[in-house]
C-alpha positions in Angstrom: 22.1 -36.7 -10.9 22.7 -35.8 -7.6 18.4 -36.3 -7.2 19.2 -40.5 -8.4 22.3 -40.8 -6.3 20.2 -39.2 -2.9 17.7 -41.7 -3.9 20.1 -45.0 -4.4 21.5 -43.8 -0.6 18.1 -43.2 0.8 16.1 -46.3 -0.3 19.6 -48.2 1.0 19.1 -46.6 4.0 15.3 -47.5 3.6 16.5 -50.6 3.3 20.1 -51.5 5.8 16.6 -49.8 8.3 14.4 -52.4 7.2 16.5 -55.6 8.2 18.1 -54.7 10.6 14.4 -54.3 12.3 13.1 -57.8 11.1 16.7 -58.9 12.4 15.5 -57.9 16.0 12.3 -58.5 15.8 12.6 -61.8 14.9 15.4 -62.6 17.5 12.9 -60.7 20.0 9.8 -63.1 18.4 11.9 -66.6 19.0 13.0 -65.9 22.9 9.8 -64.4 24.1 7.7 -67.4 22.2 10.5 -70.3 23.5 10.6 -68.3 26.3 7.9 -67.1 28.1 5.8 -69.8 28.7 8.7 -71.5 30.7 9.1 -68.4 33.3 8.2 -69.0 36.7 8.5 -67.0 40.1 10.9 -70.9 40.7 13.4 -70.3 37.9 14.0 -66.6 39.5 13.7 -66.8 42.8 15.5 -70.5 43.1 19.1 -71.7 42.8 19.2 -75.4 40.2 18.0 -78.1 42.7 19.6 -81.9 41.8 18.3 -83.0 38.5 17.9 -79.2 37.6 19.9 -79.2 33.7 18.1 -82.8 33.2 14.2 -81.5 33.5 14.3 -80.8 37.6 12.9 -78.7 40.1 15.1 -75.3 40.5 16.3 -72.1 39.1 18.7 -69.6 37.7 19.2 -67.7 40.6 22.8 -68.5 40.8 23.6 -67.5 36.9 21.5 -64.0 37.7 24.0 -63.0 40.3 26.6 -63.8 39.3 26.1 -62.2 36.0 25.6 -58.7 38.1 28.5 -59.6 40.3 30.5 -60.0 37.4 29.3 -57.0 35.2 29.0 -54.9 38.0 32.7 -55.3 39.3 34.3 -55.0 35.8 32.1 -52.2 34.5 33.4 -50.2 37.6 37.3 -51.5 37.9 37.3 -50.4 33.9 35.7 -46.8 34.9 38.7 -46.2 37.3 40.7 -47.5 34.7 39.1 -45.5 31.6 38.7 -42.2 32.6 43.0 -41.7 33.8 43.6 -43.0 30.4 41.3 -40.8 28.8 41.7 -37.7 30.5 45.5 -37.6 30.0 45.3 -38.1 26.7 43.1 -35.3 26.2 43.9 -33.2 28.7 48.0 -33.6 29.7 48.8 -34.4 26.2 49.5 -32.0 23.6 46.2 -33.0 20.7 47.0 -35.1 18.5 50.0 -36.2 19.6 52.1 -39.3 19.0 51.2 -40.9 22.5 48.0 -40.3 21.8 47.6 -41.9 18.5 49.1 -44.8 19.5 46.4 -44.9 22.5 44.1 -44.9 20.9 45.5 -47.5 18.1 46.0 -49.7 20.5 42.7 -49.4 22.5 41.5 -50.0 18.3 43.2 -53.1 17.8 42.4 -54.1 21.6 38.6 -53.1 21.0 38.6 -56.1 17.9 39.9 -59.1 19.8 37.9 -61.8 20.7 36.7 -62.3 24.2 37.9 -66.0 23.9 41.0 -64.4 23.8 40.6 -63.0 26.4 39.5 -65.8 28.2 42.6 -67.5 27.3 44.5 -64.7 28.0 43.6 -64.9 31.5 43.1 -68.3 32.2 47.2 -68.7 31.3 47.4 -65.1 34.0 45.7 -68.3 37.0 47.5 -70.6 35.7 51.0 -68.9 35.6 49.4 -67.0 39.8 48.2 -70.3 41.2 44.9 -68.7 41.2 41.3 -70.8 40.5 38.7 -70.4 38.8 36.5 -67.4 41.1 34.4 -64.9 41.1 37.3 -62.1 41.0 39.9 -63.9 37.9 35.8 -63.5 36.3 36.1 -59.5 37.3 39.6 -58.7 36.2 39.5 -60.9 32.4 35.8 -58.9 31.4 37.5 -55.8 33.4 40.7 -55.7 30.8 38.1 -56.7 27.4 35.6 -53.6 27.8 38.2 -51.5 28.6 38.5 -51.1 24.9 35.0 -50.3 25.0 35.0 -47.9 27.5 38.2 -45.8 26.6 37.5 -45.6 22.9 33.8 -44.7 23.1 34.7 -41.9 26.0 37.7 -40.3 24.4 35.1 -39.9 21.2 33.2 -38.0 23.3 35.3 -36.3 25.4 36.8 -35.1 21.7 33.2 -33.4 20.2 33.2 -31.2 23.5 34.3 -27.3 21.7 38.4 -26.6 22.1 36.8 -23.1 23.3 35.9 -24.9 26.2 38.8 -25.8 27.9 40.2 -22.5 26.1 37.9 -20.5 28.0 39.0 -23.0 31.6 42.9 -21.9 31.2 42.2 -18.0 30.5 40.7 -18.0 33.5 43.2 -19.5 35.7 41.9 -23.2 36.0 45.1 -25.7 36.3 45.0 -29.0 33.5 42.6 -30.6 36.7 39.9 -28.4 36.7 39.9 -28.3 32.9 39.5 -32.1 32.7 36.3 -31.9 35.8 35.1 -29.8 33.2 35.3 -32.0 30.8 34.1 -35.5 32.3 31.5 -32.7 33.5 30.4 -32.4 30.3 30.9 -35.9 29.1 28.4 -37.7 31.2 25.8 -38.1 28.8 28.3 -39.9 26.5 30.5 -41.8 28.7 27.2 -42.8 30.4 26.4 -44.3 26.9 30.0 -45.8 27.1 29.0 -47.5 30.4 25.7 -48.8 28.4 27.6 -50.2 25.6 30.3 -52.5 28.4 27.3 -53.1 30.1 26.1 -54.9 27.9 28.8 -56.6 26.6 30.5 -58.1 30.1 26.6 -59.3 30.8 26.3 -61.3 27.3 30.0 -62.7 27.3 30.7 -66.9 27.3 34.0 -67.3 26.3 35.1 -64.3 28.8 34.6 -66.2 31.7 34.2 -70.0 30.6 37.7 -70.3 31.7 38.0 -67.6 34.9 34.8 -67.4 36.5 34.2 -71.1 36.4 30.3 -72.4 36.9 29.0 -73.9 40.0 25.1 -74.2 41.6 25.9 -72.0 44.3 25.4 -68.1 45.1 29.4 -66.4 45.8 30.0 -65.4 48.5 33.0 -64.3 48.5 35.3 -63.0 45.4 37.6 -66.8 45.6 34.7 -68.7 44.9 33.5 -69.2 41.3 30.6 -68.1 39.7 27.8 -68.9 36.8 26.5 -65.9 35.1 23.7 -66.1 32.8 25.4 -66.9 29.6 26.8 -70.0 30.1 23.6 -71.2 32.0 21.9 -70.5 28.5 24.7 -72.7 26.7 24.6 -75.2 29.1 21.5 -76.1 29.1 20.5 -75.9 25.1 22.9 -78.4 25.3 20.8 -80.3 26.9 18.7 -82.7 24.6 16.0 -82.9 27.1 13.5 -80.4 24.7 11.9 -78.6 28.8 15.9 -78.0 29.8 16.4 -76.3 26.7 12.3 -74.2 26.7 14.5 -73.1 29.9 17.2 -71.7 28.3 15.1 -69.8 26.5 13.1 -68.5 29.7 16.7 -67.4 31.1 17.8 -65.3 28.0 14.0 -63.8 28.5 15.9 -63.1 31.6 19.5 -61.5 29.9 17.5 -59.7 27.3 15.2 -57.9 30.5 17.9 -57.1 31.7 20.1 -55.6 29.7 16.1 -53.7 28.5 15.9 -52.0 31.6 19.6 -51.1 32.1 19.2 -49.8 28.9 16.1 -47.5 30.2 17.8 -46.1 33.3 20.4 -44.8 31.6 18.8 -43.1 28.7 16.3 -41.2 31.6 19.7 -40.9 34.2 21.6 -38.8 30.4 18.6 -37.0 29.7 18.2 -35.8 32.9 21.9 -35.1 33.4 22.2 -33.4 29.7 20.2 -30.7 31.3 21.6 -30.0 34.4 25.3 -29.9 32.9 27.3 -26.9 33.7 
């Protein structure tokens, strides 16, 4: 009976792996087969020229730079908010206290809210405060969306650090602040993984920035100017009835995929190196 049960679950795991791997391969094949042929240096190094969205010259440099600005800004801002929250509920409150549990439940709920809701919320705040679509509005809205990801991911990593380590610090006369530093040091590989998850969510989201960051054919030079993003650029090009423009959308998707791949590899290398040099 146990052997049969084990074989069933083993079969289900293998089947799930095959399905997920096949789906990933099909997505990558579709993107690269239709997009690589439309990739060019002009597309990467130039902003859209007149008539770009009807098949004429130019590129998507504005969307690439805009996505990087919004993603880096929101990730850094999200970390500044998330890490103190995680430290407070793991160091400055009692383990599994009511406050800590309510905080975790709240972020679990926020984690499941669709990005379009964050976009609508950010737009409502902008209207109330009399702001316009801008790079700053996009960064703030995306930050609100990824904070739950960062908090819950970092929290889970910090919680698996052996409790004996914290007790050792206290026994040596260490303060809560010093304990928090050691916990963060031990959790660096996991924090990098959390950053990667939030980065991927931020750079690939279109609904969240649709109402807040706006869209422009130029590169923003200040926080109060609108900013284009790769997901919106892909969306607008795919909406075109012109086949050449649709192929450019797939080329933009290739660029977005390569950016995420580079970040993933860099994070993996950094995590591996840092895990060797913990305390």
